[in-house]
N, CA, C and O atoms as CSV, one atom per row, in Angstrom:
chain,resi,resn,atom,element,x,y,z
A,1,MET,N,N,-49.122,45.439,-18.319
A,1,MET,CA,C,-49.273,44.099,-18.997
A,1,MET,C,C,-50.342,43.452,-18.503
A,1,MET,O,O,-49.950,42.902,-17.474
A,2,ALA,N,N,-51.685,43.177,-18.708
A,2,ALA,CA,C,-52.656,42.671,-18.277
A,2,ALA,C,C,-52.467,40.865,-17.823
A,2,ALA,O,O,-51.826,40.044,-18.479
A,3,THR,N,N,-52.910,40.710,-17.068
A,3,THR,CA,C,-53.147,39.102,-16.890
A,3,THR,C,C,-54.117,38.399,-17.080
A,3,THR,O,O,-55.131,38.812,-16.517
A,4,MET,N,N,-54.266,37.128,-17.880
A,4,MET,CA,C,-55.264,36.428,-17.852
A,4,MET,C,C,-55.323,34.932,-17.477
A,4,MET,O,O,-54.397,34.210,-17.848
A,5,ASN,N,N,-56.134,34.526,-16.915
A,5,ASN,CA,C,-56.312,32.834,-16.550
A,5,ASN,C,C,-57.026,32.132,-17.346
A,5,ASN,O,O,-58.184,32.481,-17.575
A,6,VAL,N,N,-56.532,31.107,-17.876
A,6,VAL,CA,C,-57.172,30.176,-18.897
A,6,VAL,C,C,-57.146,29.043,-18.643
A,6,VAL,O,O,-56.111,28.491,-18.270
A,7,SER,N,N,-58.390,28.368,-18.799
A,7,SER,CA,C,-58.314,26.653,-17.970
A,7,SER,C,C,-58.457,25.929,-19.478
A,7,SER,O,O,-58.999,26.182,-20.554
A,8,LEU,N,N,-57.702,24.964,-18.935
A,8,LEU,CA,C,-56.930,24.158,-20.570
A,8,LEU,C,C,-57.106,22.681,-19.909
A,8,LEU,O,O,-56.654,22.272,-18.839
A,9,PRO,N,N,-58.128,21.819,-21.149
A,9,PRO,CA,C,-57.822,20.510,-20.548
A,9,PRO,C,C,-56.178,19.866,-20.282
A,9,PRO,O,O,-55.146,20.347,-20.751
A,10,ASP,N,N,-56.252,19.084,-19.710
A,10,ASP,CA,C,-55.096,18.594,-19.819
A,10,ASP,C,C,-53.941,18.045,-20.632
A,10,ASP,O,O,-52.771,17.977,-20.258
A,11,PRO,N,N,-54.485,17.626,-21.911
A,11,PRO,CA,C,-53.995,17.263,-22.856
A,11,PRO,C,C,-53.359,18.815,-23.498
A,11,PRO,O,O,-52.192,18.982,-23.851
A,12,MET,N,N,-54.301,19.711,-23.529
A,12,MET,CA,C,-53.763,21.007,-24.411
A,12,MET,C,C,-52.785,21.890,-23.276
A,12,MET,O,O,-52.080,22.844,-23.607
A,13,LYS,N,N,-52.898,21.386,-21.955
A,13,LYS,CA,C,-52.221,21.987,-21.048
A,13,LYS,C,C,-50.430,21.450,-21.293
A,13,LYS,O,O,-49.431,22.166,-21.227
A,14,ASN,N,N,-50.499,20.204,-21.537
A,14,ASN,CA,C,-49.025,19.545,-21.912
A,14,ASN,C,C,-48.635,19.941,-23.084
A,14,ASN,O,O,-47.436,20.181,-23.230
A,15,TRP,N,N,-49.447,20.088,-24.075
A,15,TRP,CA,C,-49.012,20.685,-25.687
A,15,TRP,C,C,-48.250,21.902,-24.952
A,15,TRP,O,O,-47.031,21.891,-24.776
A,16,VAL,N,N,-48.987,22.816,-24.596
A,16,VAL,CA,C,-48.721,24.153,-24.364
A,16,VAL,C,C,-47.162,24.120,-23.820
A,16,VAL,O,O,-46.211,24.414,-24.543
A,17,GLU,N,N,-47.053,23.761,-22.580
A,17,GLU,CA,C,-45.809,23.513,-21.703
A,17,GLU,C,C,-44.670,22.636,-22.718
A,17,GLU,O,O,-43.488,22.872,-22.469
A,18,LYS,N,N,-44.898,21.858,-23.596
A,18,LYS,CA,C,-43.865,21.318,-24.237
A,18,LYS,C,C,-43.458,22.176,-25.034
A,18,LYS,O,O,-42.264,22.465,-25.120
A,19,GLN,N,N,-44.590,22.842,-25.902
A,19,GLN,CA,C,-43.944,24.032,-26.932
A,19,GLN,C,C,-43.028,24.952,-26.198
A,19,GLN,O,O,-41.964,25.312,-26.701
A,20,ALA,N,N,-43.488,25.402,-24.817
A,20,ALA,CA,C,-42.681,26.535,-24.221
A,20,ALA,C,C,-41.293,25.842,-23.662
A,20,ALA,O,O,-40.463,26.606,-23.169
A,21,GLU,N,N,-41.090,24.858,-23.698
A,21,GLU,CA,C,-40.046,24.208,-23.191
A,21,GLU,C,C,-39.047,23.717,-24.592
A,21,GLU,O,O,-37.914,23.264,-24.429
A,22,SER,N,N,-39.589,23.867,-25.766
A,22,SER,CA,C,-38.966,23.318,-26.707
A,22,SER,C,C,-37.626,24.329,-26.851
A,22,SER,O,O,-36.622,23.992,-27.480
A,23,GLY,N,N,-37.761,25.484,-26.239
A,23,GLY,CA,C,-36.429,26.358,-26.479
A,23,GLY,C,C,-36.943,27.425,-27.430
A,23,GLY,O,O,-36.568,28.592,-27.319
A,24,GLN,N,N,-37.893,26.990,-28.464
A,24,GLN,CA,C,-38.298,28.332,-29.457
A,24,GLN,C,C,-39.118,29.591,-28.422
A,24,GLN,O,O,-38.923,30.765,-28.735
A,25,TYR,N,N,-39.755,29.369,-27.565
A,25,TYR,CA,C,-39.979,30.433,-26.646
A,25,TYR,C,C,-39.819,30.583,-25.601
A,25,TYR,O,O,-39.577,29.559,-24.962
A,26,SER,N,N,-39.858,31.915,-24.836
A,26,SER,CA,C,-39.377,32.052,-23.248
A,26,SER,C,C,-39.853,31.530,-22.415
A,26,SER,O,O,-39.203,31.259,-21.405
A,27,ASN,N,N,-41.125,31.216,-22.543
A,27,ASN,CA,C,-42.212,30.723,-21.594
A,27,ASN,C,C,-43.731,30.361,-22.291
A,27,ASN,O,O,-44.059,30.392,-23.477
A,28,VAL,N,N,-44.488,30.021,-21.132
A,28,VAL,CA,C,-45.901,29.814,-21.992
A,28,VAL,C,C,-46.433,30.936,-22.424
A,28,VAL,O,O,-46.999,30.982,-23.516
A,29,SER,N,N,-46.301,32.162,-21.495
A,29,SER,CA,C,-47.063,33.548,-22.002
A,29,SER,C,C,-46.490,33.742,-23.729
A,29,SER,O,O,-47.138,33.827,-24.773
A,30,ASP,N,N,-45.046,33.764,-23.473
A,30,ASP,CA,C,-44.827,33.533,-25.068
A,30,ASP,C,C,-45.103,32.736,-25.883
A,30,ASP,O,O,-44.722,33.020,-27.018
A,31,TYR,N,N,-45.681,31.727,-25.748
A,31,TYR,CA,C,-46.085,31.031,-26.718
A,31,TYR,C,C,-47.328,31.220,-27.060
A,31,TYR,O,O,-47.603,31.336,-28.254
A,32,VAL,N,N,-48.256,31.283,-26.139
A,32,VAL,CA,C,-49.241,32.265,-26.079
A,32,VAL,C,C,-49.610,33.440,-27.097
A,32,VAL,O,O,-50.592,33.371,-27.836
A,33,ARG,N,N,-48.941,34.266,-27.074
A,33,ARG,CA,C,-48.681,35.647,-27.223
A,33,ARG,C,C,-48.489,35.122,-28.698
A,33,ARG,O,O,-49.340,35.479,-29.513
A,34,ASP,N,N,-47.577,34.404,-29.076
A,34,ASP,CA,C,-46.967,33.948,-30.322
A,34,ASP,C,C,-48.580,33.594,-31.246
A,34,ASP,O,O,-49.025,34.168,-32.239
A,35,LEU,N,N,-49.171,32.419,-30.435
A,35,LEU,CA,C,-50.311,31.988,-31.407
A,35,LEU,C,C,-51.104,32.977,-31.441
A,35,LEU,O,O,-51.744,32.942,-32.492
A,36,ILE,N,N,-51.512,34.289,-30.472
A,36,ILE,CA,C,-52.840,35.152,-30.732
A,36,ILE,C,C,-51.890,36.009,-31.687
A,36,ILE,O,O,-52.634,35.907,-32.662
A,37,ARG,N,N,-50.974,36.668,-32.103
A,37,ARG,CA,C,-50.591,37.488,-33.042
A,37,ARG,C,C,-50.881,36.780,-34.397
A,37,ARG,O,O,-51.299,37.444,-35.345
A,38,HIS,N,N,-50.690,35.605,-34.489
A,38,HIS,CA,C,-50.608,34.432,-35.690
A,38,HIS,C,C,-52.057,34.557,-36.182
A,38,HIS,O,O,-52.369,34.734,-37.360
A,39,ASP,N,N,-52.992,34.434,-35.044
A,39,ASP,CA,C,-54.272,34.472,-35.463
A,39,ASP,C,C,-54.628,35.906,-35.625
A,39,ASP,O,O,-55.494,36.106,-36.478
A,40,GLN,N,N,-54.118,37.057,-34.945
A,40,GLN,CA,C,-54.778,38.476,-35.526
A,40,GLN,C,C,-54.010,38.498,-36.965
A,40,GLN,O,O,-54.707,39.233,-37.664
A,41,GLU,N,N,-53.133,38.135,-37.578
A,41,GLU,CA,C,-52.599,38.185,-38.955
A,41,GLU,C,C,-53.480,37.380,-39.934
A,41,GLU,O,O,-53.650,37.689,-41.113
A,42,ARG,N,N,-53.982,36.384,-39.353
A,42,ARG,CA,C,-55.220,35.398,-40.213
A,42,ARG,C,C,-56.134,36.086,-40.301
A,42,ARG,O,O,-56.525,36.228,-41.459
A,43,ALA,N,N,-56.892,36.808,-39.260
A,43,ALA,CA,C,-58.088,36.921,-39.686
A,43,ALA,C,C,-57.869,38.592,-40.003
A,43,ALA,O,O,-58.936,39.205,-40.026
A,44,GLU,N,N,-56.680,39.397,-40.243
A,44,GLU,CA,C,-56.663,40.080,-41.030
A,44,GLU,C,C,-56.535,40.353,-42.477
A,44,GLU,O,O,-56.818,41.307,-43.201
A,45,LYS,N,N,-55.954,39.058,-42.665
A,45,LYS,CA,C,-55.880,38.516,-44.155
A,45,LYS,C,C,-57.534,38.199,-44.528
A,45,LYS,O,O,-58.014,38.761,-45.513
A,46,VAL,N,N,-58.006,37.682,-44.064
A,46,VAL,CA,C,-59.133,36.973,-44.183
A,46,VAL,C,C,-60.287,38.381,-44.410
A,46,VAL,O,O,-60.871,38.548,-45.480
A,47,GLU,N,N,-60.429,39.099,-43.478
A,47,GLU,CA,C,-60.855,40.290,-43.553
A,47,GLU,C,C,-60.279,41.213,-44.996
A,47,GLU,O,O,-61.100,42.036,-45.401
A,48,ARG,N,N,-59.133,41.142,-45.672
A,48,ARG,CA,C,-58.820,41.716,-46.851
A,48,ARG,C,C,-59.221,41.084,-47.686
A,48,ARG,O,O,-59.750,41.756,-48.571
A,49,MET,N,N,-59.225,39.775,-47.881
A,49,MET,CA,C,-59.749,38.969,-48.791
A,49,MET,C,C,-61.489,39.260,-48.835
A,49,MET,O,O,-62.109,39.578,-49.851
A,50,GLN,N,N,-62.052,39.069,-47.525
A,50,GLN,CA,C,-63.375,39.187,-48.040
A,50,GLN,C,C,-63.842,40.907,-48.710
A,50,GLN,O,O,-64.855,41.111,-49.379
A,51,THR,N,N,-63.046,41.735,-48.407
A,51,THR,CA,C,-63.184,43.074,-48.877
A,51,THR,C,C,-63.029,42.983,-50.249
A,51,THR,O,O,-63.787,43.511,-51.064
A,52,PHE,N,N,-62.109,42.355,-50.495
A,52,PHE,CA,C,-61.978,41.944,-52.131
A,52,PHE,C,C,-63.115,41.534,-53.017
A,52,PHE,O,O,-63.652,42.088,-53.976
A,53,VAL,N,N,-63.356,40.183,-52.291
A,53,VAL,CA,C,-64.681,39.599,-52.623
A,53,VAL,C,C,-65.632,40.629,-52.811
A,53,VAL,O,O,-65.898,40.978,-53.961
A,54,THR,N,N,-66.209,41.192,-51.789
A,54,THR,CA,C,-66.981,42.233,-51.713
A,54,THR,C,C,-67.301,43.240,-52.980
A,54,THR,O,O,-68.392,43.443,-53.513
A,55,GLU,N,N,-65.812,43.899,-53.347
A,55,GLU,CA,C,-65.587,44.731,-54.159
A,55,GLU,C,C,-65.901,44.193,-55.658
A,55,GLU,O,O,-66.324,44.888,-56.582
A,56,ALA,N,N,-65.622,42.890,-55.698
A,56,ALA,CA,C,-65.706,42.217,-56.599
A,56,ALA,C,C,-67.520,42.016,-57.214
A,56,ALA,O,O,-68.201,42.240,-58.215
A,57,LEU,N,N,-67.610,41.588,-56.165
A,57,LEU,CA,C,-69.191,41.283,-56.419
A,57,LEU,C,C,-70.368,42.507,-56.725
A,57,LEU,O,O,-71.400,42.420,-57.390
A,58,GLU,N,N,-69.876,43.523,-56.073
A,58,GLU,CA,C,-70.531,44.786,-56.488
A,58,GLU,C,C,-70.319,45.185,-57.414
A,58,GLU,O,O,-71.238,45.670,-58.075
A,59,SER,N,N,-68.727,45.164,-57.998
A,59,SER,CA,C,-68.703,45.953,-59.686
A,59,SER,C,C,-69.504,45.311,-60.463
A,59,SER,O,O,-69.775,45.911,-61.503
A,60,GLY,N,N,-70.005,44.238,-60.312
A,60,GLY,CA,C,-70.903,43.637,-61.563
A,60,GLY,C,C,-70.104,42.773,-62.712
A,60,GLY,O,O,-68.948,42.368,-62.842
A,61,PRO,N,N,-71.117,42.712,-63.352
A,61,PRO,CA,C,-70.322,41.475,-64.306
A,61,PRO,C,C,-68.933,41.981,-64.890
A,61,PRO,O,O,-68.649,43.173,-65.014
A,62,GLY,N,N,-68.041,40.834,-65.258
A,62,GLY,CA,C,-67.448,41.297,-65.884
A,62,GLY,C,C,-67.172,41.495,-67.499
A,62,GLY,O,O,-67.935,40.891,-68.253
A,63,GLN,N,N,-66.174,42.267,-68.048
A,63,GLN,CA,C,-66.298,42.571,-69.426
A,63,GLN,C,C,-65.263,41.368,-70.543
A,63,GLN,O,O,-65.055,41.542,-71.744
A,64,HIS,N,N,-64.782,40.238,-69.729
A,64,HIS,CA,C,-63.543,39.767,-70.378
A,64,HIS,C,C,-64.529,38.382,-70.450
A,64,HIS,O,O,-65.561,38.092,-69.845
A,65,SER,N,N,-63.751,37.684,-71.443
A,65,SER,CA,C,-64.335,36.026,-71.164
A,65,SER,C,C,-63.304,35.319,-70.423
A,65,SER,O,O,-62.195,35.832,-70.278
A,66,MET,N,N,-63.658,33.905,-69.827
A,66,MET,CA,C,-62.867,33.281,-69.470
A,66,MET,C,C,-61.769,32.717,-69.913
A,66,MET,O,O,-60.844,32.437,-69.150
A,67,GLU,N,N,-61.736,32.447,-71.392
A,67,GLU,CA,C,-60.701,32.405,-72.048
A,67,GLU,C,C,-59.787,33.696,-71.873
A,67,GLU,O,O,-58.683,33.501,-71.365
A,68,GLU,N,N,-60.047,34.686,-72.152
A,68,GLU,CA,C,-59.164,35.973,-71.905
A,68,GLU,C,C,-58.611,36.291,-70.805
A,68,GLU,O,O,-57.455,36.711,-70.751
A,69,LEU,N,N,-59.518,36.100,-69.582
A,69,LEU,CA,C,-58.862,36.175,-68.185
A,69,LEU,C,C,-57.773,34.875,-68.305
A,69,LEU,O,O,-56.647,35.204,-67.934
A,70,ARG,N,N,-57.882,33.541,-68.727
A,70,ARG,CA,C,-56.728,32.656,-68.455
A,70,ARG,C,C,-55.681,33.189,-69.324
A,70,ARG,O,O,-54.673,33.491,-68.686
A,71,GLU,N,N,-55.585,33.464,-70.973
A,71,GLU,CA,C,-54.707,34.163,-71.249
A,71,GLU,C,C,-53.699,35.347,-70.665
A,71,GLU,O,O,-52.471,35.327,-70.735
A,72,ARG,N,N,-54.456,36.296,-70.120
A,72,ARG,CA,C,-54.021,37.277,-69.786
A,72,ARG,C,C,-53.322,36.583,-68.562
A,72,ARG,O,O,-52.124,36.843,-68.455
A,73,ALA,N,N,-53.834,35.795,-67.680
A,73,ALA,CA,C,-53.006,35.064,-66.278
A,73,ALA,C,C,-51.494,34.537,-67.359
A,73,ALA,O,O,-50.387,35.063,-67.247
A,74,ALA,N,N,-51.823,33.437,-68.327
A,74,ALA,CA,C,-50.577,32.698,-68.798
A,74,ALA,C,C,-49.523,33.729,-69.102
A,74,ALA,O,O,-48.329,33.529,-68.878
A,75,ARG,N,N,-50.153,35.187,-69.783
A,75,ARG,CA,C,-48.871,36.153,-70.122
A,75,ARG,C,C,-48.380,36.682,-68.931
A,75,ARG,O,O,-47.217,37.080,-68.997
A,76,GLN,N,N,-49.014,36.809,-67.733
A,76,GLN,CA,C,-48.661,37.692,-66.835
A,76,GLN,C,C,-47.424,36.592,-65.704
A,76,GLN,O,O,-46.519,36.940,-64.946
A,77,CYS,N,N,-47.997,35.128,-66.107
A,77,CYS,CA,C,-47.108,34.450,-65.172
A,77,CYS,C,C,-45.569,33.935,-65.860
A,77,CYS,O,O,-44.604,33.334,-65.388
A,78,SER,N,N,-45.864,34.455,-67.103
A,78,SER,CA,C,-44.271,34.337,-68.147
A,78,SER,C,C,-43.745,35.119,-68.427
A,78,SER,O,O,-42.867,35.119,-69.290
A,79,GLY,N,N,-44.218,36.274,-67.615
A,79,GLY,CA,C,-43.169,37.505,-67.694
A,79,GLY,C,C,-43.598,38.592,-69.424
A,79,GLY,O,O,-43.126,39.656,-69.827
A,80,SER,N,N,-44.449,37.848,-69.896
A,80,SER,CA,C,-44.455,38.338,-71.378
A,80,SER,C,C,-45.470,39.645,-71.327
A,80,SER,O,O,-45.705,40.285,-72.352
C-alpha cells in the first residue's frame, strides 16, 4: 500500500482526528480511505448520469407530449 502525506489546516486536521476517534473508523487512514471511496462512487454516478443525458440529447426530439409522459409516469408509480 502506498503512503501519502497531506497538509491540512488545523480545523480540518482536528475534524479528521475526531472522526477517527469516534469508533466508526480504526484510524485516520481508514477515515480518509472511506471518504475517497464515497467520492469515487459519487463520481461514477455523475458520469453515468452524464452518459444518460448525452444519449438523450443525441437521440433527438421525443415523440410523446409532456402530458403523455406524465400519465405514463403516474401509471408506473401506481403500479397499473
